[in-house]
C-alpha positions in Angstrom: -55.3 -24.4 -24.3 -52.4 -23.8 -27.2 -49.4 -22.6 -26.4 -47.3 -19.4 -28.4 -44.1 -20.4 -29.7 -41.8 -18.0 -28.0 -40.3 -16.4 -31.2 -43.7 -15.9 -32.2 -44.5 -14.0 -29.0 -41.3 -12.2 -29.0 -43.0 -10.9 -32.7 -46.1 -10.1 -31.4 -44.6 -7.8 -28.4 -42.1 -6.0 -30.6 -44.1 -5.7 -33.7 -45.6 -2.7 -32.0 -42.8 -1.2 -30.6 -41.4 1.2 -33.4 -45.0 3.0 -33.1 -44.9 2.9 -28.8 -41.7 4.8 -29.1 -42.9 6.7 -32.0 -46.1 8.0 -29.5 -43.7 8.7 -26.7 -41.1 10.9 -29.1 -43.8 13.3 -30.5 -45.4 13.8 -27.1 -42.2 15.0 -25.6 -43.1 18.0 -27.4 -46.5 18.8 -25.9 -45.3 22.0 -23.6 -42.7 23.1 -26.3 -43.2 26.1 -28.1 -43.7 25.1 -32.0 -41.3 27.8 -33.6 -38.7 25.3 -31.7 -40.2 22.1 -33.2 -40.3 24.0 -36.8 -36.6 25.8 -36.1 -35.0 22.8 -34.4 -36.4 19.4 -35.5 -39.2 19.0 -38.2 -39.1 22.0 -40.5 -42.0 23.4 -41.8 -45.5 21.6 -41.7 -47.2 20.7 -44.6 -50.4 21.9 -44.0 -52.4 24.0 -40.6 -56.0 24.3 -39.5 -57.6 26.8 -37.6 -59.6 25.1 -34.9 -63.2 26.8 -33.7 -61.1 27.2 -30.4 -58.9 29.6 -32.0 -56.3 27.0 -31.7 -54.2 25.9 -34.7 -53.3 22.3 -35.9 -50.2 21.8 -38.1 -49.9 18.7 -39.9 -46.7 16.6 -41.0 -47.1 13.9 -43.1 -45.1 11.5 -45.4 -45.9 8.8 -47.5 -44.2 6.6 -49.6 -44.8 3.3 -52.0 -42.5 -0.1 -53.0 -43.2 -3.0 -55.2 -42.6 -6.3 -53.2 -40.0 -8.6 -55.8 -40.9 -10.3 -58.1 -39.8 -14.5 -57.9 -40.4 -16.8 -60.9 -40.4 -20.6 -60.2 -40.2 -22.9 -63.4 -41.2 -26.3 -62.9 -40.9 -29.1 -65.7 -43.6 -32.4 -65.2 -42.7 -34.2 -68.3 -42.8 -32.2 -71.6 -44.4 -29.3 -70.2 -43.0 -26.3 -68.5 -44.5 -24.1 -66.3 -43.5 -20.4 -65.1 -45.3 -19.0 -61.7 -44.5 -15.6 -60.7 -45.2 -13.9 -57.6 -44.6 -10.3 -56.3 -44.7 -6.9 -57.5 -47.3 -5.7 -55.7 -47.5 -2.1 -54.2 -47.4 -1.2 -50.6 -48.0 2.0 -49.6 -46.7 3.3 -46.3 -47.9 6.5 -44.5 -47.7 8.5 -41.4 -49.2 11.9 -40.5 -48.8 14.2 -37.1 -50.5 16.7 -35.6 -49.5 19.2 -33.6 -52.2 21.2 -31.8 -50.9 24.8 -30.8 -52.7 27.7 -28.4 -53.2 31.1 -29.3 -49.4 31.2 -27.8 -47.9 29.2 -30.0 -47.2 26.4 -27.6 -48.2 22.4 -28.4 -50.6 21.1 -26.3 -51.5 18.2 -28.0 -50.1 15.4 -30.5 -51.6 13.1 -32.5 -50.4 10.8 -35.0 -51.5 7.7 -37.0 -50.5 5.4 -40.0 -48.4 2.4 -40.5 -45.0 4.1 -41.2 -44.6 6.3 -38.1 -40.9 5.9 -36.7 -38.4 7.5 -34.5 -35.2 7.5 -36.2 -32.5 5.8 -34.3 
């Protein structure tokens, strides 16, 4: 059986920490009034959906993109010079958070999905 190096194990364990923290943070809104969420923390949602059961789902989402930095390596072999460039790939980051609210305006369920959901420090 192969052993996992300690530093790799630490990375594997802490890699999910931001997502777990985000999940715990948004779950604290269950039972709260949606008006309170809007006025004190999140602002107005991006959109909302009416469910068949009469509840409303409010959606907050954000997206961002960035490019990885370019890196060029130049090597010379004899009379020939080679340039090899890597990077420049576009990476997309996003997060969607759904708050389900009952007819009384109380948040009854929270779900989220994405690769860039985090809780500010």
